[in-house]
C-alpha positions in Angstrom: 88.9 -47.5 -167.6 87.1 -45.9 -164.6 85.9 -48.6 -162.1 83.7 -48.0 -158.8 84.0 -51.0 -156.3 81.5 -51.1 -153.5 79.7 -53.6 -151.7 77.1 -54.3 -148.9 79.6 -55.9 -145.9 80.8 -52.5 -145.3 83.8 -50.5 -146.2 86.4 -52.4 -144.0 85.4 -55.9 -145.2 88.3 -58.4 -146.4 86.2 -59.3 -149.7 86.0 -55.2 -151.0 89.9 -54.9 -150.5 90.2 -58.0 -152.5 88.1 -57.2 -155.3 89.5 -53.3 -155.6 93.0 -54.9 -155.8 92.3 -56.9 -158.6 90.3 -54.4 -160.0 93.2 -52.2 -160.2 95.1 -54.3 -162.9 92.0 -53.2 -165.2 91.7 -49.3 -164.8 91.7 -46.6 -162.1 89.6 -47.7 -158.9 87.5 -45.6 -156.9 85.8 -47.5 -153.8 82.7 -46.1 -152.2 81.1 -48.4 -149.6 78.6 -48.1 -146.6 80.3 -47.3 -143.3 78.6 -50.3 -142.0 77.4 -53.5 -142.8 74.2 -53.2 -145.0 73.5 -57.1 -146.0 70.1 -57.9 -146.9 69.6 -54.5 -147.9 68.1 -55.1 -151.3 67.4 -52.1 -153.4 66.8 -49.8 -150.4 67.6 -46.1 -150.8 68.0 -43.2 -148.4 65.1 -40.5 -148.5 64.4 -39.3 -145.2 67.9 -38.4 -143.7 71.0 -36.7 -145.3 73.9 -38.7 -146.4 77.6 -38.2 -145.9 80.6 -39.3 -148.3 83.8 -39.4 -146.3 87.6 -40.2 -147.6 88.5 -43.3 -145.6 92.4 -44.9 -145.9 92.5 -48.1 -147.6 96.1 -49.6 -148.1 96.4 -46.6 -150.8 93.6 -46.9 -152.7 91.3 -44.2 -153.2 88.0 -44.8 -150.8 85.3 -43.0 -149.4 82.1 -44.3 -147.1 78.6 -43.4 -147.0 76.6 -43.8 -144.1 73.6 -45.3 -146.4 72.9 -48.3 -148.4 74.6 -49.6 -151.4 72.5 -48.4 -153.7 73.1 -45.3 -152.4 76.9 -45.7 -152.7 76.5 -46.3 -156.2 74.3 -42.9 -157.1 77.0 -41.2 -154.4 79.6 -42.7 -156.0 78.7 -42.2 -159.8 77.8 -38.1 -158.8 81.3 -37.5 -157.5 83.2 -39.1 -160.3 82.5 -38.4 -163.8 81.9 -41.4 -166.5 82.0 -44.3 -164.2 82.9 -47.2 -166.9 82.4 -49.9 -164.9 80.8 -50.8 -161.5 81.9 -53.7 -159.3 80.2 -54.9 -155.9 81.6 -57.4 -153.6 83.2 -59.6 -152.7 80.6 -60.9 -150.7 80.5 -62.7 -147.6 78.6 -65.5 -148.2 77.0 -66.4 -151.6 74.1 -64.8 -153.6 72.3 -67.7 -155.3 69.2 -68.5 -156.6 66.1 -66.5 -154.9 69.0 -64.9 -152.6 69.3 -62.2 -155.3 65.7 -60.5 -154.7 67.0 -59.2 -151.4 70.9 -58.9 -151.6 72.6 -55.5 -151.0 75.3 -56.8 -153.4 73.5 -57.2 -156.4 71.3 -54.2 -155.4 74.5 -52.3 -156.0 75.0 -53.6 -159.6 71.2 -53.1 -160.1 71.8 -49.5 -159.1 74.4 -49.1 -161.4 72.7 -50.8 -164.6 69.5 -48.6 -164.0 72.3 -45.6 -164.4 73.3 -47.3 -168.0 76.6 -48.5 -166.4 77.8 -52.0 -166.9 77.7 -54.0 -163.6 79.1 -57.2 -162.2 78.3 -58.3 -158.5 80.7 -60.9 -157.0 79.9 -63.0 -154.0 81.9 -65.7 -152.1 80.5 -69.1 -150.5 81.5 -69.5 -146.9 81.0 -73.0 -145.2 81.6 -71.5 -141.4 84.8 -69.7 -142.3 86.2 -66.8 -144.2 86.7 -67.2 -147.7 90.2 -67.5 -148.9 90.3 -64.1 -151.0 94.1 -64.3 -151.9 93.0 -67.8 -153.4 89.8 -66.5 -155.1 91.6 -63.0 -156.6 93.4 -64.9 -159.7 89.7 -66.0 -160.4 88.5 -62.9 -159.8 90.9 -61.5 -162.2 89.7 -64.4 -165.2 86.1 -63.5 -164.8 86.8 -60.0 -165.2 89.2 -60.7 -168.5 86.3 -62.8 -169.7 83.2 -60.5 -169.2 85.0 -57.3 -170.1 85.2 -58.7 -173.5 81.1 -59.2 -173.6 79.2 -56.6 -175.1 77.9 -53.8 -173.1 75.7 -52.8 -171.1 75.4 -56.0 -169.0 74.6 -56.7 -165.4 75.8 -60.2 -164.2 76.0 -61.8 -160.9 78.9 -63.9 -160.2 79.3 -66.9 -157.3 82.4 -68.5 -156.1 83.0 -71.8 -154.6 85.6 -72.3 -152.0 87.8 -74.0 -154.9 87.0 -73.1 -158.3 88.1 -75.1 -161.2 86.1 -73.3 -164.0 83.8 -70.8 -165.1 80.1 -71.5 -166.3 77.2 -69.4 -167.2 74.1 -70.7 -165.7 70.7 -69.3 -165.0 69.4 -68.5 -161.4 67.9 -71.2 -159.4 64.2 -70.3 -158.6 62.7 -72.6 -156.5 60.4 -72.8 -153.6 62.0 -71.9 -149.6 61.3 -73.1 -146.3 60.9 -69.7 -144.2 60.8 -70.3 -140.7 60.5 -67.6 -137.5 62.7 -68.8 -134.9 62.0 -67.7 -131.5 64.4 -67.1 -128.4 65.1 -64.7 -125.8 68.1 -62.4 -125.1 70.4 -62.1 -121.7 67.6 -59.8 -120.2 64.8 -62.4 -121.0 63.4 -60.2 -123.8 61.6 -62.0 -126.4 63.2 -61.9 -130.0 63.0 -63.8 -133.5 65.6 -64.8 -136.2 64.0 -65.2 -139.5 65.7 -68.4 -141.6 64.9 -69.8 -145.0 66.3 -73.1 -146.6 65.6 -74.5 -150.1 63.0 -77.2 -150.1 64.8 -79.4 -152.9 67.9 -79.9 -154.5 69.1 -77.3 -157.5 68.4 -78.2 -160.8 71.4 -78.8 -163.3 72.5 -75.5 -165.1 71.4 -73.1 -162.1 73.7 -71.1 -160.6 73.4 -72.9 -157.4 74.3 -76.4 -159.0 77.4 -74.5 -160.6 78.8 -73.4 -157.0 77.9 -76.7 -155.8 79.9 -78.5 -158.3 83.1 -76.3 -157.8 82.2 -74.0 -160.8 82.1 -70.1 -161.0 78.7 -69.3 -161.7 77.9 -66.3 -164.1 74.3 -65.5 -164.3 72.8 -62.4 -166.7 70.3 -60.7 -165.0 68.1 -58.2 -166.4 65.8 -55.6 -164.5 62.9 -55.6 -166.8 60.7 -58.3 -164.3 57.9 -58.4 -166.7 56.5 -62.4 -167.0 55.9 -62.0 -170.9 54.1 -65.4 -171.1 51.3 -64.0 -168.8 51.3 -60.6 -170.4 50.8 -62.4 -173.9 48.1 -64.5 -172.4 46.3 -61.6 -170.8 46.6 -59.7 -174.2 45.1 -63.0 -176.2 42.2 -63.3 -173.3 41.4 -59.6 -173.5 41.2 -59.8 -177.2 39.0 -63.1 -177.4 36.5 -61.3 -175.2 36.0 -57.6 -176.9 
């Protein structure tokens, strides 16, 4: 099995190396990742400038860096490697839970693979002011891969790892309102700048990805590319039919 590994934290992220090392036990691994951090880039693609694909040393693994987004890396990685069987993205430095899925570059890389018809899994690890212990998390990543590779294909799965996992749990996306705030400040030169922060405005519901991670479970959330609101679409059809 050919496994393409990417991320949004950049080619030198320790989470990327940990994921690639675990993946090597399941197949032939090639790493294609951004040359610099591309966090919160979402599903951006580069169309206004050329991209470069350069070989990069990575502990004996075949690896390449790209001056583009996570989605760019998947597009170029699959272009340069025939018949990719699986795309893994991560392990992200920080969770991608609930509404964070919308802007996550980690999840976007997996989505790009799914758009190309390739099964994909995005991995993220919760942080509490310090880097996750990837050595301790690697066996759990292996357990997740063992479980998911038995699933029917194709699939698109978002995986979030707590600091100290105690098991795996299938969970739905936590969709809730966020309190978004703009925090002004000044840099050392006295120039005004702004930070954007967002905080959830209520506790997570049981059965959601955020609830699972807060209770030390690895959250496995199946995603889909079709964003259609089926219930509202059905209502619109019914309304249109009633006015004819």
